[in-house]
Backbone as a ProteinNet text record, in pm:
[ID]
protein_1_A
[PRIMARY]
MENKEVQTKVEEALSTIRPYLQADGGDIDLIEITDDMIVKVEMTGACNACPFSIQTLKAGVEAGIKKSIPEIKEVVAINFETI
[TERTIARY]
-5172.7	-5090.8	-5099.2	-4986.3	-4982.3	-5028.3	-5081.2	-5136.1	-5032.1	-4908.7	-4803.7	-4776.6	-4778.1	-4757.5	-4873.6	-4995.3	-5113.1	-5104.4	-5067.5	-5057.2	-4954.1	-4842	-4738.2	-4790.6	-4859.4	-4913.7	-5021.2	-5104.8	-5207.9	-5141.5	-5040.2	-4968.2	-4904.2	-4848.9	-4789.3	-4895.9	-5011.8	-5120.6	-5167.3	-5179.5	-5221.9	-5119.1	-4991.5	-4888.2	-4896.6	-4952.7	-4969	-5094.5	-5192.3	-5318.6	-5307.9	-5231.9	-5222.4	-5189.9	-5097.6	-5066.8	-5188.7	-5278.9	-5399	-5490.4	-5501.3	-5583.2	-5518.7	-5388	-5316.5	-5320.5	-5326	-5334	-5462.1	-5565.9	-5692.6	-5708.6	-5600.2	-5604.6	-5651.3	-5655.9	-5700.1	-5589.4	-5625.2	-5530.9	-5608.9	-5538	-5600.7	-5505.1	-5560.4	-5481	-5535.7	-5446	-5484.9	-5509.9	-5628.3	-5664.5	-5649.9	-5703.7	-5705.7	-5733.8	-5683.4	-5722.6	-5781.3	-5908.9	-5975.9	-5937.2	-5968.9	-5939.3	-6013.1	-6129.4	-6204.5	-6171	-6050.9	-5992.8	-6072.4	-6119.6	-6180.7	-6082.3	-6050.9	-5957.6	-6037.1	-5997.7	-6061.7	-5963.5	-6011.9	-5929.6	-6002.6	-5929.8	-5991.9	-5954.3	-6055.4	-6033.5	-6015.5	-5909.6	-5878.9	-5867	-5854.8	-5842.1	-5966.2	-5947.3	-6059.5	-6143.4	-6082.8	-6156.4	-6263.2	-6244.9	-6340.9	-6475	-6474	-6596.9	-6644.8	-6568.3	-6602.5	-6721.7	-6819.7	-6935.4	-6901.5	-6785.5	-6744.6	-6653.1	-6630.4	-6536.9	-6577.6	-6705.1	-6749	-6718.2	-6740.2	-6707.6	-6556.6	-6480.7	-6335.1	-6290.5	-6352.7	-6317.8	-6342.6	-6458.6	-6495.4	-6428.5	-6437.3	-6386.1	-6234.8	-6177.9	-6033.7	-5956.6	-5983	-5905.9	-5932.9	-6059.4	-6091.8	-6046.7	-6071.7	-6031.5	-5880.2	-5806.4	-5660.2	-5605.2	-5663.6	-5617.9	-5652.5	-5774.9	-5815.4	-5734.3	-5691.6	-5609.1	-5475.1	-5420.2	-5292	-5306.5	-5417.4	-5439.4	-5581.2	-5602.4	-5736.7	-5807.7	-5731	-5791.3	-5874.3	-5851.4	-5926.8	-6071.1	-6163.6	-6306.4	-6368.7	-6325.7	-6388.7	-6297.6	-6313.8	-6247.1	-6356.2	-6352.3	-6451.7	-6380.7	-6444.8	-6391.5	-6462.9	-6387.1	-6449.3	-6525.2	-6484.2	-6553.5	-6677.1	-6707.8	-6830	-6929.1	-6895.8	-6981.8	-7119.2	-7130.2	-7258.8	-7341.8	-7285.1	-7356	-7458.1
2746.3	2839.2	2801.5	2793.1	2757.3	2874.6	2840.9	2942.7	3048.1	3006.6	3102.5	3199.4	3147.8	3231.5	3330.1	3281.9	3368.7	3477	3438.2	3536.1	3644	3603.6	3700.1	3796.7	3743.9	3829.2	3923.3	3876.1	3962.3	4073	4038.3	4139.7	4244.1	4198.9	4293	4385.5	4331.1	4412.9	4513.6	4468.6	4559.9	4670.3	4639	4741	4852.4	4824.3	4930	5013.6	4953.8	5022.3	5100.7	5047.1	5101.2	5251.8	5305.3	5449.2	5539.5	5497.4	5577.3	5578.6	5465.1	5457.2	5536.9	5524.7	5594.7	5746.1	5791.6	5935.6	5995.5	5912.6	5958.8	5914.9	5868.4	5831.2	5689.2	5606.8	5468.5	5370.1	5243.7	5137.6	5008.6	4903.7	4774.3	4665.3	4562.4	4449.6	4321	4236.9	4105	4015.4	3955.4	3866.3	3720.9	3686.1	3545.2	3533.7	3427.5	3386.7	3247.4	3233.4	3105.4	3007	2879.3	2775	2797	2865	2891.9	3029.1	3081.2	3201.8	3329.2	3343.1	3467.6	3534.2	3658.9	3734.3	3809.4	3790.4	3861.8	3965.8	4089.5	4200.9	4275	4361.1	4451.5	4593.6	4675.2	4816.6	4885.1	4964.7	5026.1	5177.5	5242.6	5387.6	5453.9	5557.2	5631.5	5544.6	5442.4	5353.6	5271.7	5250.5	5170.2	5240.8	5372.5	5447.8	5525.1	5525.1	5602.9	5541.6	5623.9	5570	5519.6	5555.2	5511.1	5389	5333.6	5222.1	5099	5069.6	4952	4971.9	5094	5122.6	5116	5167.2	5159.7	5014.6	4934.1	4793.2	4722.7	4742.3	4670.5	4729.5	4860.8	4924.2	4942.2	4958.5	4980.7	4856.2	4808.9	4697.4	4568	4530.5	4404.8	4407.8	4517.3	4527.5	4516.9	4582.5	4576.8	4438.2	4370.1	4235.2	4139.1	4147.7	4057.2	4080.9	4203.8	4233.6	4160.6	4155.8	4088.3	3937.4	3895	3753.3	3717	3682.7	3655.7	3539	3452	3337.5	3379.5	3500.8	3549.5	3571.8	3515.9	3527.1	3654.2	3693.8	3808.4	3859.2	3987.2	4046.2	4098.2	4056.8	4100.4	4158.2	4256	4315.5	4253.2	4197.8	4131.3	4229.2	4354.8	4452.8	4510.9	4465.8	4508.6	4393.8	4275.4	4158.3	4174.3	4261	4279.3	4391.6	4462.7	4574.8	4522.6
-2268.1	-2193.4	-2045.3	-1979.5	-1838.5	-1751.9	-1634.2	-1545.1	-1507.6	-1482.9	-1446.2	-1561.3	-1682.3	-1800.7	-1817.9	-1796	-1804.4	-1698.1	-1576.4	-1468.1	-1500.6	-1555.8	-1593.6	-1699.6	-1799.3	-1906.1	-1852.7	-1761.3	-1701.8	-1620.7	-1542.1	-1463.5	-1555.5	-1667.1	-1763.5	-1821.7	-1854.9	-1908.7	-1804	-1679.6	-1572.7	-1550.2	-1567.3	-1545.6	-1649.6	-1767.8	-1868	-1840.6	-1772.8	-1741.1	-1610	-1516.8	-1381	-1375.1	-1454.9	-1444.8	-1468.4	-1556	-1582	-1460	-1393.8	-1272.9	-1159.5	-1146.5	-1040.1	-1058.8	-1182.4	-1209.3	-1151.4	-1137.9	-1079.9	-935	-872.7	-732.2	-705.2	-809	-791.5	-822.7	-817.9	-852.1	-873.4	-908.5	-933.2	-888.8	-824.6	-778.1	-839.6	-887.5	-937	-816.6	-811.7	-702	-742.7	-860.1	-900.6	-1049.7	-1107	-1242.3	-1226.8	-1257.3	-1237.1	-1346.7	-1323	-1421.1	-1553.1	-1545.3	-1668.4	-1727.8	-1691.8	-1752.2	-1724.3	-1603.7	-1558.8	-1463.6	-1491.3	-1409.7	-1303.5	-1177.8	-1067.9	-1015.5	-1009.8	-964.6	-853.2	-786.4	-689.5	-727.4	-746.6	-774.8	-639.4	-624.4	-496.1	-508.7	-394.5	-392	-447.8	-525.6	-583.4	-676.6	-735.1	-827.8	-755.6	-627.1	-552.2	-538.8	-528.9	-506.2	-629.1	-734.4	-853.4	-926.9	-964.2	-1036.1	-1177	-1229.1	-1363	-1359.9	-1242.1	-1228.6	-1308.4	-1314.9	-1391	-1539.3	-1589.3	-1729.4	-1751.1	-1656.3	-1665.5	-1666.4	-1581.7	-1573.1	-1705.9	-1764.2	-1886.7	-2010.9	-2027.7	-2149.8	-2148	-2030.3	-2022.1	-1982.5	-1861.8	-1807.4	-1883.7	-1895.3	-1964	-2109.8	-2178	-2318.7	-2333.4	-2244	-2249.8	-2223.7	-2126.1	-2094.1	-2207.1	-2258.6	-2366.8	-2494.5	-2515.8	-2633.4	-2622.7	-2502.7	-2480.6	-2466.5	-2405.1	-2376.8	-2419.5	-2546.1	-2597.4	-2528	-2461.3	-2392.3	-2270.8	-2220.9	-2104.4	-2146.7	-2068.4	-2100.7	-2045.2	-1924.4	-1859	-1748.6	-1716	-1601.1	-1508.9	-1383.5	-1286	-1164.3	-1103	-980.2	-861.9	-770	-655.3	-567.6	-567.2	-485.1	-555.1	-677.5	-747.4	-760.4	-710.9	-730.5	-666.4	-568.1	-500.6	-561.6	-659.9	-722.4	-819.5
[MASK]
+++++++++++++++++++++++++++++++++++++++++++++++++++++++++++++++++++++++++++++++++++

């Protein structure tokens, strides 16, 4: 799968997840898809400070993206890398 195709599929997956995050005052931005198929995102708004954001990232965002694009190995939030 070409990188542009992967990016389009990831954006589509995020667009289905985004309304749930926005309902709680948060959002998510796609930052990068690495060559080794790791998706880097930034959790914004209320999601940036929420203590449940890591669980939301793994159980919601990562699971949703991997369901659509099984080639994705992991989803990480750049603003949680220091946690």
